[in-house]
Structures are given as structure tokens and as C-alpha cells.
N, C-alpha and C positions, 0 to 999 in steps of 0.2 A: 780763397783762391778754389777756381773750382776746375775740376779735372776735365781733360781733354784727351781722349784716346787718338793717337795716331796709329791706331793698327789696321784702319782703309788703308794709307799709304802702304804698310807691309804688307798687306795682302794684295796690293796693286803689284809689287814687287814679286810676290812668291807667284803671281798669275804669269808674268812677264817671262820668270824663270821656267813654268813649267811648258810654256809655248815653245821656250828653247830646247827642251828636250831636259831639262835639268830635275832634280828632285824639287817641287814647289814651295821653297822656304824663301820667305821675305824678310828684311830687317831695316828698320830705320832708325836712327839716333838722332833725338830730341836733345835740344839745348836748354839751359838753365833759364832760359828767357821762354821758350817753347818755340823756337824755330827748329825745322828741320835741317839740319846740318849734313847728312848723309843718308844714303839709302842704298841698298842693294838687295838682290837677289843669288839665288846660289849660282856658280860659275865654276863647279868642279873638273865637268867635262871640258867643258869650252876651253877653260885655261890649262886642263891635263895638271890639277894642281890639287889634292887632298885637303889643303887646308882654305879653299878657296869656298868655303860656307859663308852665307850670307850675312852672319854676324861679324865675321872675321874683315870681310871687306867694307861692310858699314864702320867698324871700328876704326879700321885701317883710315877710311876717307875721312871721317871726324877727326882723326888725330891730325891728320895733314891738313884737313880745313883751318883747324885752331891752331896748328903750328905747337903742337905739345902732344908728349906719350900718356898724360893723362887727362879723363873725360870727366873730372869731377864736377860731379852738380847735372850730368847729363842723365838722361832716361834711354834703354834701348827697349823698343818695340821689337818683337819678333813670332814669326805666326808660330814655330815649334818651339819646345823645349829645347835650351842649348845642350849640346852635348857636352863632354868632360872637357874636350880643348876651347871650344868658344867659352865654356864656363869660366875657364882659365884665363883665357884674353879677358873678359869682363873685370875679374878680379885685378889684374895688372892694370888695366884702364882706369880703375877706380869707377866704374859706372855707378850713379846713385840708387838707379832705379830699374828694374828690368820687368817687363809686362809681355809675357808671351802667352800663346792661344791654346795649341793642342800639346798633351801630355806626350811624351815620347818613353813608352815602357821599354822599348827594345834599346834604345840609344839617348837616351837622355842624361844629364848630369846632374842637374838641378835638383829636382824633386826623386828622381828615379838613379838607379846604378850609382855613379861616384859621389854624387852629393857634394858637390867640390864645395859649394858654400859653408857646409857644416863641418868641413874636415877642420881637424883639430891645427895643422899648418896654413889654412887660409889666414891671409893677413889683412883683407878685406871681404866684405859682404854686402852686396846688395840689398835693397828692400827688394822681395819678389811678389809680384801680381801675378796668379796665372788664371788660364780660361777665359782671358780677354778675346774675344771673337771666337771664342774656341771649336764652335759648331763648324762655321765658314771655315776654318783653318783646317779641320779633320776633313771637312768634304771636298777640299782642294787635294788633297795627300791620296785620299781614298780612290777619287776618280783618276789620277794620274798612273797610281799602281795597277788599278782595275785595267784600265787602257793598256798598260805596258803588258799586262796578262795575258790581253787578247789578242795582240799583235805578235 
């Protein structure tokens, strides 16, 4: 089976989030058959909701699409390393594979900080692939925060 990355779709969502004034993070959930079933960008400011991270919104939409609380066999593509909250949602949804772009030394919950998937109480751990479109993801974030500092 040939690997197909869906990070371009996640980057499109990240760019749209940035254009809305949100931190430019995008996420895409892909079914076991390779179909995009949900996609989202950050909307924390728009929704006045600190849980409206791209991953959370995409996971909620994918669960609604499938009519199930579990996303077994699905993959999540996200432009930034998920925080501890989003990593917890990934565990709860039983997502099979996580692909992410940029590392997040400040707030990451996968390879940095809490390292949710390696915690002894973690009851599910997805396969993790980092550095997918890392440079593009980092560039979006750097440009967004540089523009905010200038204004």
C-alpha cells in the first residue's frame, strides 16, 4: 500500500485559520479507506472556546460523520504537534495514526511536555509520524506571530 499524505489539506485549513486571525493550525481526519471525512482549522477566538482547536473540531466532525465516538482505523493529520488536551482526545477517539508537521516545544503534548501517549495511564497510543511538511507548518506559524508582533 502506497503512503499518501493529506498534510496539504491540513495546511489549507491552517492558512484559512490564520486568515481569520486564529493561530494557523489545521487538521484533517482520514478514514481507513483514504477518504477525508473531516477537516478544520483553529476557531478558539471565533467561538470564544478554548477547546476549539483544529484537532478537536476535526475529531468531533469525524465522529458525527461516522455516527460513532471512536475513529478506529482513522488517521489524523495536523500541522502542529497536538497539545495535551488534543492528545487526550486522540486517545479517547482511538485514532490509529497521527501525522503532524511542526514540533511544539512550548505546548506540545506528544513528543514535548506531557507526552500523553507514553503516560502509564494512557489506554491507547496511536502510531505517530512527526515532521510531515514541517517546514511549511513552521513557516505559517512564524509568519503569523511575526505579523502579530509588528501590529
